[in-house]
VOGU-3710 file (C-alpha; in Angstrom, 3 decimals, decimal comma):
1> msnrilalls> 55,721/93,698/13,875  53,671/96,347/12,008  49,884/96,514/12,075  49,844/95,687/8,360  51,889/92,541/8,824  49,732/91,528/11,789  46,595/91,999/9,681  47,991/89,927/6,837  49,196/87,266/9,252  45,692/87,073/10,723
11> fviliassan> 44,412/86,627/7,177  46,556/83,574/6,454  45,786/82,117/9,898  42,099/82,593/9,115  42,579/80,690/5,861  44,212/77,804/7,732  41,496/77,697/10,385  38,795/77,798/7,705  40,413/74,843/5,952  40,345/72,880/9,205
21> aqrycnptrf> 36,712/73,807/9,821  35,780/72,651/6,344  36,759/69,084/7,141  33,605/68,772/9,241  30,817/66,806/7,571  27,276/66,639/8,918  26,583/63,096/10,189  22,784/63,470/10,121  20,989/62,955/6,811  19,198/65,865/5,168
31> saspcppaph> 15,819/64,123/5,369  16,166/63,819/9,155  17,059/67,489/9,635  14,753/70,521/9,792  15,018/73,184/7,115  15,116/76,894/8,034  12,258/79,088/6,798  12,477/80,562/3,314  13,185/84,299/3,030  10,915/86,930/1,543
41> yssldnwsal> 12,884/89,268/-0,689  10,548/92,193/-0,176  12,400/92,563/3,135  15,664/94,490/2,817  17,043/92,363/5,665  17,206/89,437/3,251  19,653/91,260/1,000  23,304/91,415/1,922  23,844/94,189/-0,613  21,520/96,667/-2,289
51> pskkdpsddc> 22,162/100,035/-3,927  19,557/101,574/-1,621  21,322/100,653/1,616  24,759/101,107/3,081  26,590/97,792/3,144  30,169/96,480/2,808  29,851/95,997/-0,963  29,985/99,808/-1,123  33,482/99,853/0,390  36,575/100,660/-1,649
61> prglnnnqen> 40,282/100,313/-1,004  42,145/103,588/-0,665  42,191/105,604/-3,891  39,183/103,890/-5,498  35,593/105,102/-5,734  32,188/103,472/-5,422  30,294/104,446/-8,585  26,978/102,695/-7,954  25,002/105,925/-7,864  25,896/106,661/-11,492
71> aqadvffihp> 26,318/103,111/-12,785  24,534/102,176/-15,999  24,501/98,437/-15,280  23,488/96,111/-12,442  25,506/93,353/-10,803  23,688/90,341/-9,360  26,237/88,761/-7,028  25,931/85,300/-5,465  28,290/84,758/-2,557  30,371/81,625/-1,796
81> ttfsekpktk> 30,077/79,182/1,086  30,705/80,677/4,512  28,700/78,029/6,414  31,465/75,526/7,060  31,967/75,036/10,793  30,034/72,531/12,872  26,471/73,946/13,027  25,410/75,377/16,373  21,662/75,029/15,796  19,307/72,323/14,552
91> fiwnhdlrda> 19,559/73,723/11,007  22,630/71,845/9,863  22,303/71,590/6,085  21,267/75,125/5,156  22,013/78,516/6,657  19,275/79,931/8,870  19,033/83,547/7,696  18,085/84,610/11,219  21,662/83,779/12,257  23,086/87,277/12,695
101> tlnkvvdesp> 26,606/85,981/13,303  26,828/84,142/9,987  25,123/87,024/8,180  27,887/89,267/9,476  30,516/86,895/8,108  28,880/87,093/4,668  28,768/90,882/4,835  32,313/91,416/6,052  34,021/88,773/3,928  32,600/88,079/0,428
111> mrfqasafna> 30,608/91,313/0,244  33,548/93,512/1,190  36,351/91,525/-0,440  34,593/90,161/-3,535  31,352/91,929/-4,440  32,912/95,370/-3,937  35,233/94,661/-6,884  32,199/95,367/-9,069  30,973/98,600/-7,439  32,592/100,812/-10,064
121> agkiyapryr> 30,841/98,926/-12,881  27,312/98,420/-11,585  24,733/98,662/-8,838  25,196/95,606/-6,624  22,316/93,309/-5,670  23,358/90,373/-3,490  20,734/88,212/-1,771  21,123/86,399/1,482  20,197/82,822/0,784  20,022/79,572/2,680
131> qahysvfltp> 23,453/78,530/1,491  24,238/74,832/1,708  26,683/73,774/4,414  30,165/72,840/3,184  29,188/69,237/3,958  27,595/69,045/0,495  31,133/68,890/-0,930  32,147/66,089/1,442  29,125/63,869/1,939  28,972/60,535/0,090
141> hkddkraald> 25,163/60,910/-0,074  24,354/62,571/-3,401  20,697/63,049/-2,482  21,696/65,073/0,595  23,968/67,232/-1,547  21,257/67,743/-4,140  18,566/68,591/-1,580  20,689/71,154/0,270  21,871/72,808/-2,945  18,312/72,833/-4,315
151> taysdveqaf> 17,152/74,623/-1,161  19,888/77,213/-1,590  19,151/77,645/-5,293  15,428/78,148/-4,685  16,298/81,278/-2,695  18,697/82,597/-5,349  16,005/82,011/-7,967  13,341/83,872/-5,981  15,738/86,738/-5,256  16,596/87,067/-8,947
161> lyylmhwnhg> 12,943/87,078/-9,967  12,211/89,725/-7,330  15,135/91,801/-8,601  13,883/91,542/-12,191  10,354/92,510/-11,246  11,142/95,436/-8,965  14,556/96,879/-9,784  16,034/95,897/-13,133  13,781/97,891/-15,501  15,625/96,611/-18,576
171> rpiiiashsq> 19,101/97,614/-17,384  22,248/95,721/-18,481  23,233/92,919/-16,101  26,456/91,349/-14,899  26,064/88,085/-13,008  29,020/87,427/-10,715  29,659/84,592/-8,297  32,228/82,554/-6,450  32,403/78,913/-5,371  28,951/77,659/-4,258
181> gtihaarlik> 27,569/80,867/-5,715  28,837/79,795/-9,125  26,892/76,532/-8,931  23,713/78,542/-8,454  24,663/81,208/-10,998  25,245/78,655/-13,762  21,869/77,073/-13,074  20,167/80,471/-12,986  21,685/81,393/-16,349  20,507/78,146/-17,942
191> eyilgtplqq> 16,976/78,434/-16,573  16,288/82,166/-16,954  18,723/83,780/-19,387  19,872/81,506/-22,192  17,543/81,705/-25,162  15,365/84,407/-23,577  15,087/88,163/-24,246  17,028/88,680/-21,001  20,155/87,373/-22,735  20,263/90,622/-24,717
201> qlvatyligm> 20,748/92,512/-21,441  23,643/90,321/-20,327  26,939/92,202/-20,248  28,986/89,235/-19,043  29,089/86,650/-16,301  31,956/86,049/-13,875  31,569/82,393/-12,841  34,586/82,051/-10,590  35,955/79,328/-8,332  34,042/76,331/-9,678
211> pvpkdslpgl> 34,661/74,400/-12,903  32,328/75,417/-15,717  32,683/72,764/-18,443  33,018/74,072/-21,981  29,699/72,676/-23,158  27,664/73,417/-20,018  26,193/76,768/-21,106  25,108/76,314/-24,734  24,565/79,689/-26,356  26,860/81,512/-23,930
221> ppcandsatg> 30,468/81,422/-25,143  33,584/81,945/-23,037  34,888/85,510/-23,287  37,707/85,530/-25,842  39,263/88,859/-24,818  39,046/91,671/-22,262  36,150/93,534/-23,887  33,894/90,747/-25,182  30,283/90,866/-23,986  27,456/88,335/-23,861
231> cfvswstyqr> 29,936/85,735/-22,627  31,387/84,237/-19,438  34,730/84,015/-17,680  35,805/81,424/-15,145  38,951/80,283/-13,377  40,128/78,277/-10,369  43,504/79,230/-8,908  46,318/76,893/-7,830  50,039/77,176/-7,219  52,165/76,530/-10,303
241> gfvppyypla> 52,962/72,840/-10,711  50,037/71,607/-8,611  47,215/69,600/-10,176  44,482/68,670/-7,688  43,553/64,987/-7,457  39,970/65,810/-8,438  41,142/67,458/-11,687  39,721/64,713/-13,972  36,241/65,033/-12,445  35,457/68,454/-13,990
251> leravcvnpi> 38,432/70,821/-14,009  39,951/68,936/-16,933  37,021/70,084/-19,081  36,590/73,509/-17,501  36,850/76,873/-19,194  39,719/78,890/-17,763  40,285/82,532/-18,665  43,463/84,305/-17,592  42,312/87,135/-15,257  45,255/89,358/-16,188
261> swelneeyvd> 45,201/89,101/-20,000  41,537/87,995/-20,152  42,401/85,524/-22,895  41,755/81,796/-23,248  45,228/80,824/-24,376  47,950/79,313/-22,202  50,481/82,107/-22,603  52,329/83,044/-19,434  51,548/86,547/-18,144  54,136/88,126/-15,879
271> ksqqagavlk> 53,097/89,848/-12,647  54,345/93,166/-14,055  51,158/93,189/-16,137  48,850/92,607/-13,163  46,731/95,467/-11,807  46,772/94,111/-8,278  45,280/92,280/-5,334  43,324/93,309/-2,242  43,890/91,210/0,871  43,806/92,380/4,481
281> pfsntlpqic> 43,780/95,192/5,421  41,082/95,936/2,849  42,140/99,566/2,546  45,429/98,630/0,848  45,989/97,524/-2,727  48,916/95,246/-3,588  49,955/95,852/-7,204  51,807/93,305/-9,302  51,980/90,393/-6,843  50,558/87,685/-9,141
291> daqvhggilw> 51,530/86,226/-12,460  49,081/83,896/-14,195  49,013/81,108/-16,740  46,182/78,864/-17,851  47,082/75,174/-17,565  44,335/73,032/-19,001  41,223/73,912/-17,017  42,992/75,587/-14,084  44,888/78,792/-13,417  48,463/78,503/-12,239
301> inkpkfpgsr> 50,235/81,231/-10,279  53,611/81,392/-8,626  53,218/81,890/-4,908  52,521/85,608/-4,402  54,695/87,469/-1,929  53,220/89,741/0,721  53,878/90,100/4,446  52,791/86,854/6,079  52,598/84,863/2,837  55,147/82,312/4,089
311> fytdpnyhig> 52,491/81,036/6,515  50,197/80,048/3,640  51,348/76,643/2,435  48,248/75,304/0,689  48,694/75,070/-3,120  44,958/75,702/-3,522  44,248/79,457/-3,768  40,487/79,052/-3,971  39,836/81,556/-1,199  41,740/84,193/-3,204
321> dinlfyldvr> 40,280/83,561/-6,673  38,848/87,095/-6,741  40,965/88,861/-4,102  44,259/88,029/-5,793  42,976/89,680/-8,997  40,690/92,254/-7,377  41,915/95,272/-9,350  42,048/93,282/-12,576  38,420/92,211/-12,108  37,432/95,770/-11,246
331> knaikrvntf> 39,021/97,265/-14,375  37,669/94,509/-16,566  34,067/94,845/-15,378  34,191/98,576/-16,114  35,574/97,899/-19,598  32,932/95,313/-20,458  30,108/97,599/-19,312  31,503/100,492/-21,358  31,824/98,246/-24,406  28,268/96,980/-23,954
341> mnqph> 26,855/100,491/-23,600  28,563/101,586/-26,835  27,077/98,734/-28,844  23,812/99,183/-30,777  20,848/97,573/-28,987
//
């Protein structure tokens, strides 16, 4: 078996083991658990990615280039949940940012495989934050969910304000996120961008992997095509024919943009039109492995084929929302920035 196949096989095994880990739900209530100390964003250690330091968001698959040094826009990236296994310390509801092991997971997974998709379009700023444990998506206690997510959001908010004060200097902004990160990004947009002068600096927002209902961001429309600016895109990926049981809760009303055509319609787009995916090993690109079609509020794909793909049997492709369309996202972010820069301001 080749090294490439082994790497891809390890990827799908990792997906399966992550799914098993995510079944764990904290039994202790939030109010009875200690909270880790809040970060100070003047410390570079509390940023997973910054233009001024070498980090995995700078990495590129073979044949691509990191353009952050010359980029005319910024990307504020909010990473997804990586805190999903049974906690090993007393801090069970929110990530303790002194946990070097979990910090490394953030750096080597979402920073390398998701945030780096934007490093040709903008300078990447990605805070470490006290992410909520995956239990918030399982617990029956809504107050525990709210408290843990509020703790996480308070860090994202402070990081964004620090970024605005010290680094933005009026530059165009892309806000990008996945999964839990999208929950925080949508709230950040509502509280600090919509209806403010900052909205004029907004190139676009990539709110991926969580349902964003059509009426949830008044004043910020869904992007209608591949070059629209001042708008948002969102999608959640599933295997063709599968509708998750929780679909009526929010996905039914969600905005879903096709990440190959970048349109809101439900026209089928063949994989021959796809730029490509980046899985493991990160150095390789996999062109034309995904088709895509919007179905209501979700994105349907036929099962992509790559070495080891037969071991992935889950119809939910949440973990690959960005990776499966990595090159498409990369090209699109560049196009939207170029369009924005050519508009009168």
